[in-house]
N, C-alpha and C positions, 0 to 999 in steps of 0.2 A: 564475398557471400553477403557480409551484414551491410554492404553498402548498397544493396539492392533492395531495401527495406520498403521502401514506397514502391516500388515496382511488382516485386513479387508478394506482398504481406499484403496488409490492410491498410487501407488509407489512413492518413492523421487526421483527426477532426479538421474544419473546414477555419480559415482564418489564421492559419499556420504559415510562416513565410518560410520556404525553403531556403537553405544555407547550405555553402559551398560542400561538395559532395566528400572531401577527406574530413571535415569536422562532422558534419552529420554521420559519417561511416565509423566513425570513433567512437561518439555518443550511441550508435543505435548496437555498436559493439559489447560497450558496457554493461548496457540496459539488457540484452539478450543473455550475457553472461552471468548477469543478477538474476534472470529469471530464469534460466536453467538452473543455476544453486538453488532459487528458491524450490522448482521441482524438487529438487533432491532433499531438500528439507522440510518440504509438505508430502513426502511417502510414509513418515511413521502413523500410525493409525492406531487405535483400541483403546480400549477402557485408561490404561495407564496416561495417554497422550490426554485422553480427556481430562481427566483428574488433575495432572501436572498444569495444565492451562489453567484452569480454574484456580486452584489455588494459590497458583504464582499471581495470581490479579488482586491477592491480599496484601503482599508484600509491595506489590507494583502500584498500587494506590497509596502505600505511605510514601515510598519513593515520590509519586505524583506531586504529594501533599508536599514534601521537600521542594520541588522543582517552584511548585506555585509560589512557596517561600522564600526564592530566590537562587536557592543550591543549582548550578550551572549543568554538573552530572550528577545526579542523585541515583548513585546503584541500588538497585535493590535487595542484592548480599552482596558479602564480600568479595566473590569471586567472579562477579559477573562482568561482560565486555561488553553492556549494555546499559541503557539507561532512557526513562520516560522523554519523549519531547510532545505529545500532546494527547489529547483523548479524544478518540471519535465516537461518535453515535449515530444511530438511525432511529429518529424519534418516533416512525411511524411503525416500526416495530420494537422499540422500547429495547433494542439492543446497544452496549456501549463497550468500550475498551481503552486500556492504554495502550498508545502508539511507541513503540520503541526505537532508539536509535540504530541504524544500517539494518541491514535485512541478512544477515549471519546466521548459522544454523541454530545459535544459542537463542539471538533474539526471537528466531519464527517457534522456536518450542515455546515459547511463554506468550507470545500474544503478536498483534500486526507490527511490522517493522518496516520503517520508512525508507526507500533505497538512496542513500548517500547521493547517488549520482544525479539524483533528482532533485528539483528546489523543494525548499520547504513549504508545507501545503499555506495555500494563500499567498505567495509569492509568484510572480509570473512565470509561467512555462507548465508543466506538466509535473504534478508530485504524483512518486508513485508510491504507493502502499500496497505491501503483499501480507496475506497471513495463510492458514491452513484451511482449507476446504471443509474440514469436520470439527473444526472447535470455534476460533474467533472470526470466520467468514463465511461461517454455514450461513450465516442471515443471506447473503448475497444471492442466493439463489430465490428469494423471498421478493426483494427489492424492484421498483417498478420505476419508469420514468415517469420525472415529476416527482418523487420522493426527496425529501432532504437529508443530505449527511453533514452532520456538523464537525467542525475540527475546532477544540477547544485549547489554545494556548497555554503554555505557562504563566505569561503575565495576565492573564484574564481574557482575551480578547476572543471571540467567537467568529471563526470565518463559515458562513453557509453556504453549502454547493447544492446544485439540484442536479441529480440524474439525467443527463437525457438519453444514452442508449448502452445498450450492454454489446460485446462482440467475444467470439471466440476465437484466439489466436494461436499461432505456433510462437513458441518462446524465442526462436532465433528469428522470426520475421515478425515480430509484434506489430509494429508500425506506431511504438509510441517512443515521441519524441520530446525528451525532457527541458530542451531550451526553446524559446520564442512561444507567440501568441499568449493570450490571458492565462490567467491562473486557472486551472481545474486539476483536478484528481484523476487517477487512473487506480483502481482500487484491483488488484489481481489476487487470482487465487486457481488453482491446479482446474483441470476440468477432465472428465465431467465428476460432477457432484455423486458420492456415494461409491465410489470405484476403490477398491483396494490396491489397485497398482498406481505408480506414479508414471507419466506420460508427457509428450511435448506440448501438449496442448495445456492453454492458459484462458482462464474466464475472465474477462476485464469489464469492471462497470464504470462507465465514463460521467463524471459532474462537473459542471462550471460554477465557478465562482458568484452567488448573485447579492452577497449582502455581507459587511464587517460589521460586527458587534462589539462595543468597548466594553 
């Protein structure tokens, strides 16, 4: 089923070369599994989840400062199985958050998470970052094509992306291919916004790299 991503799902953005079916199918399967697990993680709702996400940003900011000082895996608290890898912001909306490694249940409970099956933001290919629709990625419902998304790296570099379009896709047929093509972002959250239940649909905001600032 996952090998049919491009035929029954949403087409990948233009400029992306098609790869051998077996290779693409394996990556598509990993992406689909990650997005399905993301949906399970995104199910939690309510005041507790919101407060938890907001308060955790204080500890994450401290860990991010350590990352900027050269620490490779600065865990925000002793039992954490994740750590900051970047900082994402939407200047037009005044929104920002620390991006965590992996996209497991714990990472998504505290902030946006970078899917390990995808390249690091700014590297060639499609970098996938997922977050809750009711907390850190609630602002995605407000972004528009042409808006900028900035990824700040621990070494001080900033990758500037411009939003090209949005899509509503099925988690198992997302059409997101991590490898190949220029550097781009796929920002993923559950759909629809405001729903109290988790379903198979995902809202994807696509953005392409337009500038690198040292």
